[in-house]
C-alpha positions, -999 to 999 in steps of 0.1 A, spaced: 436 -204 614 442 -241 610 477 -249 597 481 -217 577 518 -215 584 523 -251 574 504 -246 542 524 -215 532 558 -232 538 546 -263 519 535 -243 489 567 -224 489 586 -257 488 565 -268 458 571 -237 438 603 -250 420 587 -282 408 556 -264 395 577 -239 377 590 -267 356 556 -282 349 541 -250 335 570 -232 321 560 -237 285 526 -221 289 525 -187 273 490 -179 261 454 -191 260 452 -199 297 427 -227 306 409 -208 334 375 -224 328 388 -260 329 373 -266 294 405 -279 278 414 -314 290 445 -335 286 447 -371 277 438 -383 312 408 -360 314 424 -335 338 423 -297 329 452 -290 305 482 -273 320 469 -276 356 487 -297 382 480 -308 418 493 -295 450 487 -313 484 475 -348 493 445 -365 509 420 -352 483 404 -365 451 408 -338 425 392 -343 391 371 -327 364 334 -327 371 308 -324 343 278 -325 365 283 -297 390 294 -266 370 289 -229 370 294 -224 333 306 -243 302 311 -281 302 334 -286 332 343 -275 367 371 -288 390 362 -308 421 383 -311 453 369 -338 476 383 -349 510 390 -386 511 386 -389 549 361 -377 576 389 -357 593 417 -337 577 448 -327 597 475 -306 581 464 -316 546 450 -297 516 441 -302 480 446 -277 452 444 -278 414 470 -252 405 483 -233 375 515 -214 370 520 -184 347 554 -169 339 554 -131 343 565 -117 309 548 -84 314 547 -54 338 518 -41 359 508 -29 393 480 -53 404 469 -89 399 432 -98 404 420 -134 407 382 -141 406 363 -173 405 332 -191 416 332 -217 444 305 -242 455 308 -259 489 293 -290 504 299 -299 540 333 -282 543 343 -284 579 375 -285 600 392 -262 575 383 -237 548 380 -233 511 392 -205 489 411 -192 459 449 -190 461 470 -163 445 508 -164 449 535 -143 432 570 -155 432 603 -139 424 634 -159 416 636 -184 444 612 -167 468 576 -159 474 568 -122 471 530 -120 477 506 -146 490 468 -149 498 446 -180 501 415 -164 517 422 -182 550 410 -150 568 376 -152 551 370 -187 568 349 -200 539 333 -232 550 300 -251 553 277 -255 523 269 -229 497 258 -225 461 280 -209 435 295 -178 449 320 -154 434 352 -146 453 380 -122 445 415 -115 458 440 -89 447 477 -85 453 503 -60 441 526 -72 413 562 -65 423 587 -54 397 608 -85 403 579 -110 399 588 -141 378 557 -163 383 521 -161 393 504 -192 407 466 -195 410 447 -224 427 414 -234 442 417 -249 477 401 -272 502 418 -276 535 389 -293 553 365 -321 549 337 -322 523 338 -311 487 347 -278 469 340 -271 432 356 -242 413 347 -228 380 348 -196 359 381 -183 370 394 -149 356 428 -134 361 435 -97 353 465 -74 353 455 -38 361 420 -47 351 429 -62 317 424 -100 309 456 -119 314 454 -135 279 453 -101 263 482 -89 284 504 -119 276 497 -116 239 506 -79 239 538 -85 258 550 -118 244 587 -121 238 594 -147 211 624 -169 208 633 -189 177 640 -219 200 604 -220 211 591 -219 175 609 -250 164 584 -279 165 603 -303 142 603 -332 167 572 -324 188 558 -358 180 590 -378 185 626 -379 175 621 -408 151 654 -422 163 661 -459 171 694 -470 186 700 -507 186 738 -508 190 749 -501 226 783 -519 226 813 -502 243 825 -482 212 789 -469 207 785 -460 243 818 -441 243 808 -422 212 774 -413 227 791 -402 259 813 -378 239 783 -364 222 766 -358 255 796 -338 267 799 -317 236 762 -311 234 760 -300 271 791 -279 269 777 -260 239 743 -257 256 757 -237 286 788 -221 270 777 -210 235 764 -174 235 740 -180 206 723 -209 224 721 -187 254 702 -161 234 674 -186 226 681 -188 189 683 -226 187 661 -253 202 690 -273 216 670 -304 223 660 -307 187 696 -298 175 706 -331 191 681 -350 170 692 -333 138 728 -346 142 721 -380 158 712 -400 127 745 -391 109 764 -394 142 751 -429 148 761 -440 113 796 -426 115 823 -453 111 855 -435 121 866 -410 146 870 -385 117 834 -390 106 822 -387 142 841 -355 148 828 -341 116 793 -347 130 802 -329 162 815 -299 141 781 -299 124 765 -297 159 788 -267 167 777 -251 134 740 -256 143 747 -234 173 758 -205 151 788 -183 148 804 -164 177 823 -131 179 858 -144 182 871 -110 192 848 -108 222 864 -130 249 856 -137 285 882 -133 311 875 -158 338 888 -147 372 889 -177 394 901 -164 427 909 -180 461 872 -183 469 867 -209 442 855 -242 456 849 -262 424 864 -254 390 848 -264 356 860 -298 344 869 -288 308 904 -304 304 888 -328 278 884 -299 254 922 -299 248 923 -336 239 931 -332 203 939 -369 199 902 -377 205 886 -345 191 910 -336 163 926 -301 159 897 -284 143 870 -294 167 892 -290 198 902 -254 187 866 -245 180 855 -257 215 883 -239 232 873 -207 213 837 -211 226 850 -216 261 866 -182 259 837 -165 243 820 -135 260 788 -145 277 759 -124 291 742 -131 325 709 -137 306 706 -172 294 677 -190 277 682 -222 296 696 -212 329 692 -184 355 703 -178 391 677 -169 418 681 -133 428 695 -129 463 702 -167 467 721 -180 437 706 -214 432 701 -223 395 667 -219 378 665 -243 348 643 -225 323 626 -235 290 631 -272 296 602 -289 279 590 -318 300 574 -335 270 548 -347 295 525 -363 268 553 -388 259 546 -413 287 573 -435 272 597 -414 253 614 -429 223 651 -437 221 661 -401 211 641 -385 239 653 -410 265 689 -402 255 680 -365 257 667 -371 293 701 -386 303 720 -359 285 700 -331 301 703 -344 337 740 -354 334 750 -319 322 729 -301 348 748 -320 374 781 -315 356 778 -277 355 753 -267 382 753 -291 411 772 -275 440 781 -309 455 794 -327 424 827 -332 442 809 -353 469 792 -377 445 818 -403 454 825 -416 419 836 -403 385 806 -386 370 819 -395 335 818 -431 344 782 -427 356 773 -414 321 788 -444 302 771 -467 327 737 -453 322 736 -449 284 727 -486 280 703 -485 309 683 -456 293 684 -470 258 674 -506 268 643 -495 288 614 -514 274 585 -494 289 577 -464 309 583 -482 342 618 -492 332 625 -457 319 612 -441 352 633 -465 373 664 -457 351 659 -420 358 654 -427 395 686 -447 397 705 -419 379 691 -394 404 701 -416 433 737 -415 422 742 -379 431 735 -387 467 713 -357 475 682 -361 497 666 -332 479 669 -352 447 641 -377 438 612 -381 415 586 -357 429 551 -347 421 533 -380 427 546 -397 395 519 -422 386 543 -448 372 565 -447 402 535 -448 426 522 -479 410 556 -496 411 559 -488 448 523 -498 456 492 -479 465 484 -498 497 501 -501 531 496 -517 565 483 -492 591 514 -492 613 546 -472 613 580 -488 612 616 -475 610 651 -489 613 664 -489 649 697 -507 659 698 -521 624 664 -537 627 630 -528 611 609 -520 642 572 -512 646 571 -477 662 534 -467 660 501 -468 642 484 -446 617 450 -461 628 436 -492 643 420 -503 611 410 -540 611 423 -544 647 459 -540 637 469 -532 672 458 -566 684 482 -583 660 513 -561 660 528 -543 690 551 -513 692 587 -527 694 580 -558 673 609 -565 649 601 -573 613 625 -598 600 609 -608 567 583 -595 543 567 -619 519 595 -644 527 623 -620 519 647 -608 547 648 -571 554 686 -572 546 678 -585 511 651 -559 506 675 -531 517 700 -543 491 674 -544 464 660 -509 470 691 -489 479 698 -481 443 663 -467 440 665 -446 471 680 -411 465 695 -397 497 726 -380 509 736 -408 533 728 -443 544 707 -434 576 685 -413 554 681 -441 529 670 -463 557 646 -436 567 629 -437 533 631 -473 523 603 -486 546 577 -460 536 587 -460 499 591 -498 494 590 -523 522 556 -513 536 539 -507 502 522 -531 479 493 -533 454 480 -565 472 454 -566 499 478 -583 524 515 -586 532 531 -616 549 554 -606 578 578 -626 599 578 -608 632 598 -612 664 586 -598 697 619 -605 715 608 -639 728 592 -657 698 590 -654 660 557 -656 643 543 -653 608 514 -629 602 495 -621 571 483 -585 577 458 -565 558 467 -534 538 446 -504 530 445 -476 505 474 -452 514 451 -423 506 432 -431 538 462 -430 560 474 -398 577 512 -398 571 515 -364 587 521 -382 620 555 -394 606 566 -357 609 543 -343 635 538 -372 659 518 -354 685 492 -332 668 475 -328 701 504 -309 717 512 -272 712 544 -259 695 558 -250 729 551 -258 766 568 -263 799 581 -297 811 579 -300 849 576 -261 851 613 -256 847 622 -268 811 610 -252 780 601 -275 751 598 -263 715 587 -283 684 597 -262 653 574 -282 631 545 -261 646 564 -230 656 555 -195 642 577 -164 647 546 -146 659 547 -168 690 582 -157 700 571 -130 725 548 -155 742 576 -180 743 600 -155 759 575 -149 787 568 -186 793 604 -197 791 618 -169 813 634 -184 844 636 -220 831 667 -240 835 669 -248 798 652 -252 765 648 -284 745 645 -277 707 631 -309 691 644 -305 656 632 -340 645 609 -322 620 608 -295 594 604 -260 608 572 -243 598 587 -209 600 622 -194 593 639 -192 627 677 -184 624 673 -147 628 643 -147 652 645 -175 677 682 -177 669 687 -142 681 667 -149 713 690 -177 724 723 -163 711 738 -134 731 767 -125 708 767 -122 670 790 -147 651 791 -164 617 773 -197 614 772 -204 576 787 -196 542 776 -206 507 789 -215 473 770 -205 442 774 -214 406 780 -192 375 762 -185 342 793 -169 326 816 -198 338 794 -229 341 809 -255 364 825 -228 387 814 -226 423 827 -199 446 823 -190 482 806 -159 494 811 -143 528 800 -159 560 765 -149 575 761 -141 611 731 -142 635 726 -135 672 736 -105 693 703 -98 709 700 -129 730 680 -126 762 681 -163 771 711 -174 791 701 -210 801 711 -243 785 697 -252 751 697 -288 739 688 -296 703 676 -331 693 683 -341 656 680 -373 635 675 -383 599 642 -364 598 662 -331 603 666 -320 567 674 -288 547 659 -259 567 661 -280 598 698 -285 593 703 -248 584 684 -238 616 705 -262 637 737 -246 623 724 -212 632 715 -222 668 745 -243 676 768 -214 668 758 -201 703 780 -215 731 750 -224 753 736 -249 727 744 -286 726 733 -309 698 724 -345 705 711 -372 683 721 -390 651 731 -383 615 708 -357 598 696 -359 562 727 -341 548 708 -320 523 709 -283 527 706 -253 503 677 -239 483 663 -264 459 663 -261 421 637 -279 400 646 -302 371 621 -316 345 629 -345 322 611 -360 292 581 -380 301 570 -354 326 595 -365 353 600 -338 380 631 -338 402 652 -313 423 687 -308 435 703 -288 463 711 -256 443 737 -239 465 765 -253 487 761 -249 524 791 -250 547 801 -241 582 822 -209 584 854 -230 587 845 -247 554 833 -280 570 809 -298 546 773 -304 556 762 -322 524 760 -360 530 776 -356 565 747 -336 581 752 -311 609 778 -314 637 766 -334 666 781 -329 701 767 -361 717 758 -389 693 728 -409 705 701 -431 689 669 -447 702 670 -484 712 645 -512 706 641 -516 744 633 -479 746 606 -482 719 591 -511 737 590 -492 769 573 -463 752 602 -439 760 616 -411 740 652 -417 751 666 -386 734 641 -364 750 649 -380 784 686 -374 778 680 -337 769 661 -332 801 689 -349 821 715 -326 805 695 -295 814 689 -305 850 725 -315 856 747 -289 872 
């Protein structure tokens, strides 16, 4: 079925961010789309996918006042889908989940419609069905569909969605969700576990705090408050039990803290914050065993600074540091079997489009402490994280509107230098800032120049005005060098090549205007062209990642070289590949993509004759926040049937799973890696949500070669560095592919 594997992988990647968006939903599920939020969209629902208009419809409906509509924006859909989705935390036990609902279809073609049911554990998908096997398409009146899945004991989240993967329009209405035949709302109510923290609504409508003074002493005091607040959040056993809403505890002490005149008054306020957390059992202490496998130690030396904190506060914090802590924590968990952090019960305060001073400060405090205690690559940030805090306090507090606040958050996220980290989820404020229109051509940086590399379409005859290989030197009168300097601080990525990957498609080639003015050089002359832009929703950006949709995942080149594009590969194809590639001189694995299936222990075993380690990880700690320790190395291979040469091609598009897969493959002696710096972001992602409905992620575990060599920011090891050239682009050559063929054919 069309792009089923791609869809499953994409939905799995989205799971972490959706967890954050729906984590506060506990009862009264909006399954009939009758409850709407301030923008008129069904309350608690969010959107997966792209290329579709998804909105409430009051005209076409099965029952009640509303249905949800999923309408294709183009006449053809390739590797795209649209889904309104809802996440439900599993706070109950059962054996079976049943999702039912009514769908109406109009001219659905080149794809299918359906209901989606997915059950996740901590960091992984346990069960999944999206009715792709039913091949629901065409036109039909309201029809009821049902899917059932077993409910595993380790289930943490249930996701439901309606889907359209083709052209045309799908409506959904009248959804029901049952656990062992009983309505989900009844089940949730019967099994609800209540926390005092969740029942504190004191500041639901705002903190009421205004901060006008942001001079150096004020900033230093606010930075100290951030550190104490974050330390207590993750180290204090009472906060871990869910007894205190720690967001609101901040607002309870802030007014007196802001009005304190002396260090003694300030520290008295901090003691009040400690007291809000509650008493601890001073006799129950934690013995922290930090062995030789520790990679990063908690940065807690500041607790002993009695000159700054005073004796009483310092001693109290030191006592809390040694308190006995359980593995269960209200705000933090670790994904089972993986170890990346799961940030729980973090209210996104999505209705606060522009949070007030208190909530903006909370946003900074929440993110800074997450990085301080649970980012496995904190040691690679490249600057003192404490200095970043003091630098951003004025930035967050001085934000005048939601755009400035969103950009402040984006700049902060960029400072951790992690390609997984960004503002995700189609943030409307950020999308408008970047622009909703683009020219219909592709461009990327090659040899330090912004070069036209292809076309999304020939809309308005764009191919008659711009040619592949043309160099863009100015946009709207501003040089590309100046534009890079402007947008680097707003471009989160692990390294400079990956920032250059993202800057054109995020900023340079985006606008809200109908045209852009370009200065373009074709190598012989420089000309100025005003080119039209079109609505980005009408452009198929999939070709940025899958440039040849017409080609299969694997084929033979000149009958003696196997070619594999992991972006389309499925493990079910391996036996066919083994037959086709048998007797070839070599295999080219074009990893300039994101693998659509997990390959290290399938295809990796096929090309690797002897088992050997290829990776080891660091994971964080709930009992000792800020500590990261190495686990044992993981091996693959040992079943290899293929003895020929293998050449892998990588570049800045090779990210995360692509980098992990490259590490697995290159541990075989018959594999050579050519290309340029990869994205330098590996490890399972962890979702973060910030006030104002901002969704982000971080790499949640540390990924290293067996000898301890870093991969974060550096990318994978490359045997033969090589990059494309402008002349090669103009000649229509894939120079790296040609080099790979040459290497295989050479004796």
